[in-house]
C-alpha positions in Angstrom: 46.6 98.8 171.2 45.0 102.3 172.2 46.8 103.8 175.0 45.0 106.3 177.0 46.2 110.1 177.5 46.6 109.6 181.4 48.9 106.5 180.9 51.1 108.6 178.3 51.3 111.5 180.7 52.0 109.3 183.7 54.6 107.5 181.7 56.3 110.7 180.6 56.2 112.1 184.2 57.8 108.9 185.5 60.6 109.0 183.1 61.2 112.8 184.1 61.2 111.6 187.7 63.7 108.8 187.2 66.0 111.0 185.3 65.7 113.6 188.3 64.5 116.2 185.5 60.9 116.7 187.0 61.4 120.3 187.0 58.8 123.1 186.0 60.5 123.8 182.6 60.3 120.0 181.6 57.0 119.4 183.2 55.5 122.3 181.0 57.1 120.6 178.0 55.2 117.2 179.2 51.8 119.6 179.2 52.8 120.8 175.5 53.2 117.2 174.6 49.7 116.4 175.8 48.1 118.9 174.0 49.7 118.0 170.9 48.7 114.3 171.8 45.0 115.4 171.8 45.3 117.2 168.6 46.9 114.2 166.9 44.3 111.9 168.1 41.6 114.5 166.6 43.2 114.5 163.3 43.4 110.8 163.2 39.7 110.5 164.0 39.1 113.0 161.4 41.1 110.9 158.8 39.2 107.7 159.8 35.8 109.6 159.6 36.6 111.5 156.4 39.2 109.5 154.6 42.5 110.8 153.1 40.4 112.4 150.4 36.8 113.3 150.4 34.3 114.8 148.0 33.5 118.3 148.4 32.1 121.4 146.3 34.4 124.0 144.7 33.5 127.6 144.8 31.6 127.5 141.6 29.4 124.4 142.9 31.2 121.6 141.0 31.6 118.4 143.0 35.5 117.4 143.6 37.8 115.4 145.4 39.8 117.2 147.9 42.7 115.9 150.0 42.0 115.8 154.0 44.2 118.5 155.2 44.4 116.4 158.4 46.8 114.2 156.7 49.4 116.8 156.3 48.7 118.3 159.9 49.1 114.9 161.7 52.7 114.6 160.3 53.6 117.9 161.4 52.2 117.4 164.9 53.8 114.0 165.2 57.2 115.4 164.3 56.7 118.2 167.1 55.8 115.5 169.4 59.1 113.7 168.5 61.1 116.8 169.0 59.8 117.3 172.6 60.7 113.7 173.3 64.0 114.4 172.0 64.5 117.6 174.2 63.3 115.5 177.3 65.9 113.0 176.4 63.2 110.2 176.2 63.5 107.4 173.6 63.4 103.7 173.3 67.2 103.6 174.0 67.1 105.8 177.2 64.0 104.6 178.9 64.8 104.0 182.7 63.4 101.3 184.7 62.6 101.9 188.4 65.1 99.1 189.4 67.7 100.4 187.2 68.2 103.5 189.8 68.8 101.4 193.1 
């Protein structure tokens, strides 16, 4: 199920609000997270388009298979996204529902 960028951002901001952590420093981290989210989506699209490996020509003109660099980059970007979530203390075990704060 594809989730829209706006829904992800809204969800993150809501969790910060419920944690009473909706302060500029953390809001900035959400912005960073969303930039990484966009990058991750582009990398995944590249992998879907070109595949994990693709044919390309070497410097001397010989046809060869190359590994798509997006496969390594998507792992690095996802890892950084998880680090931001950890910094914000947002995980499946710490999610707060609106009715839990009443």
